[in-house]
C-alpha positions, 0 to 999 in steps of 0.5 A: 500500500503506497500513498503518492503525495504531490508537493507544488512549487509554492508549497515549501512548508516544512511544518505541514503535518504531512512531515511530522514523521517519515512514513515508508508507505508515502512517496512525495513527488516534486516536479519541474515542469514546462506547464508551470514555466510556460503558462506565462512568460516568467522572469528568469529569477522567478524560475531559478528561485522556485526551482532552487528552493524546490530542490533544497526542500526535497533534500531537507525532506530526504535528510529527515527520512522521507521518500522523495521522487524529484523530477528535474527539468531536464530529466529524460523521464520528465513528461513536463506536465503535472498530470503526465508525471502523476500518471507515470508516478502512480504506475511506477510506484504502484500507488494505491492512494493519491493526496495533494495540498490545496493549490492556491491558483484556480487553474491548478485546483480545477486541473487536479480536481478533474484529474482525481475524478479519472483515478481508480484509486482514492484521492484527497485534497488536504489543507495547505496549513499556511493561511490565517483563513480558509478560502471561503472565510472572506466570502462568508464574512461579506455574504450579507454586505453589499461591498467588500471593504478591507477595513471591515475584514482587517478589524475582524481579523485583528479581533479574531486572532487577538493581534495588536489588541489590549483588552479587546481594543486596538492598541494606540486607540485606533485601528489604522495609522495609514495617515502617518505612513505616507512620507517621501524619503529625504535621504535619511535614515539610510537604507539598510544594507541588503541582508540577503546572501547571493547563491550561485545557480549557474548550473541550474540556469544551464539546465533550465536554458538547455531544456528550452525554457523561455524567460526574460529579465536579469537571471543573476544566476551567479548571485541570486539573493532569494532564499532557499529555505525556511532557515534562511528566510527566518534570518531575512525576517530577523534582519528586517525586524531589526534594521528596516521595520522601525522605518518601514511605516513612514516611508512605505510609499516612498520611491527613490532612485538612490535606494531601490529597497528602502525599508521594505521586507522583501519577504513576499517570495518566502511567504508566498512559497510558504517558507515563512508562515504569516502567523510567525511574521505577524507575531515577530512584528507585534513583538518588536512593538511590544519590546519597544523596537519599532513604532506602532504605526510601522508595525500596524502598517506592516501587519495590515499588509499580511493579516489584512490585505493578503488574506482579504485578496486571497478570499476575494480571488476564490470568491470571484474566479474563474471569470474575474481574469477577463474583467475589462470595465473600461474596455481597454485594448492597447497592447503593452508597448515593447519597452515593458520588456526593456525599460527603455522609455523616456518617462524616467519614473516608469523606466526606473520602475520597469528597469528595477522589475527586470533587474530584480524581479521585484518592485515595491507596491507603489512602483507597481500601483502608482507608476507602472499600473497608473500609466497602464490604466491611464493609457488604456492598456489591455488589463489581461495583458497587464495581468500576464506581465505582472504575473510573469515579472515578479518573484512573488506573483502567484495568481491568487494574490497578483490577479486581484491586485492587478485587475481590481486595485491597479486597473479598476477592471472590475469597475470597483468591486475591489477598489473604491476608486481608480488609483491613478495620478498625474505627475504631481503625486509621483513628484511628491513621492519620488526623485525621478521627475528631477532628471526626466526628459519630460516636464512634470508641470506641463500638461500639453506640448511635446515635453509635457509629462504624459501622465498629466494629459492622460490623467485628465483625459481619463476622467473626462472620457470616463465621466459617465462611469466615474463622476458619481463616485464620492471619492472623485468629487474634487477631480470632477469639480476641477474638470467642470471648471476647465473650458472646452478648449482646454479639454480639447487640447488635453484630449488631442495630447492624450490621443497622440500619446496613445498613438505614439506610445512606443516612442514615449 
């Protein structure tokens, strides 16, 4: 009697109950497959980091006495698809039972559920034992409410899990300190040194390319800084708590060409592959505040991203799939310009944000939302194409977390189901939060003309074109009052400039 258990590439959780003790009757199967490298074009670092972490995890399981069957990308017996390899493994091991942990992506959940229906042996899906919530918890919470509000969910989570509470009330007398966390970075305090260690994955990179896997971006195969396993990820967490968390809050929205990382944790890859448990990360942050090592506003803002937004988005994803991926409220259809793959645009903020993404497989949330995503929505890029780019380029992008953030929060493609307004801005916001405008080809204060910042005309044209859909939004009252005060000639000039920008998008 043999049970075959599948471990996916984002299920690297050594604390899962599966691994409590070795069992001679259980074989764990892990596989590097083209199905997963090819469903979108991925950044080279993402493929490298996941494969390297998978191999490390398999070795740790073997050292602990577990039976592991690992299929490398170039192995002759690798059928390069999950189902193909499972069929082969069930036959070769004579498996009498098949088990797998719940996938986090809808496509894999559906694929494995359908596959199990074809099996002539018992099968079972078990919990991944990672998140604070079950897939359906958020939907259950909001089933009697008209709209999904993250703040309501966040307070529910704080109360349920007794986090940052004293006698049932929020510490500091309020639930949210976001108003304290919106400062531009003046250059001090200094960005902490990168606490990550580079790993030489040149041999693995050779295997990947020899197997014909396509990718983009800088592989950094000789010194890839992403963690291999839980011990290393915990060291990264310790370093963040000690060196960056104290300043994370006030500068979490800041951007600077002088400091790519600033005070961000860079823990999302470890979290989303389950090397780190969110419960542990939240507990360490709260502990830092209670020990006086980090201010409350910074700790609350960090915890809100994990306990609040991360869990909220996951619940939203499972409640709205599979049709959500095709949402396109504004019917935007422009293809991505070529410079999304090169970073070669004269818009300095966009060039820096995309360049950082291509070089590091990472950019923090404001670069993703208020630079790249902002331009994409204003220009009218096709939201599904934007989604596929985000899903491929970022080291931490798995569809359950990336898709709602891109289509809902960034592109407003669902018409406001997730976000309460479109998150767009003119050059004024980017100039306030970054230093890119100082050295840009375009002029931040000009709306029209060849050297005018493209964000400006596109911003006003966006709200003018979509007035019928947006002017009733209470959060946009100021924008539409300003538009009302513009004369017809000014609006027409902005409209013509925006049209030119969209027509000449490849040369911006």
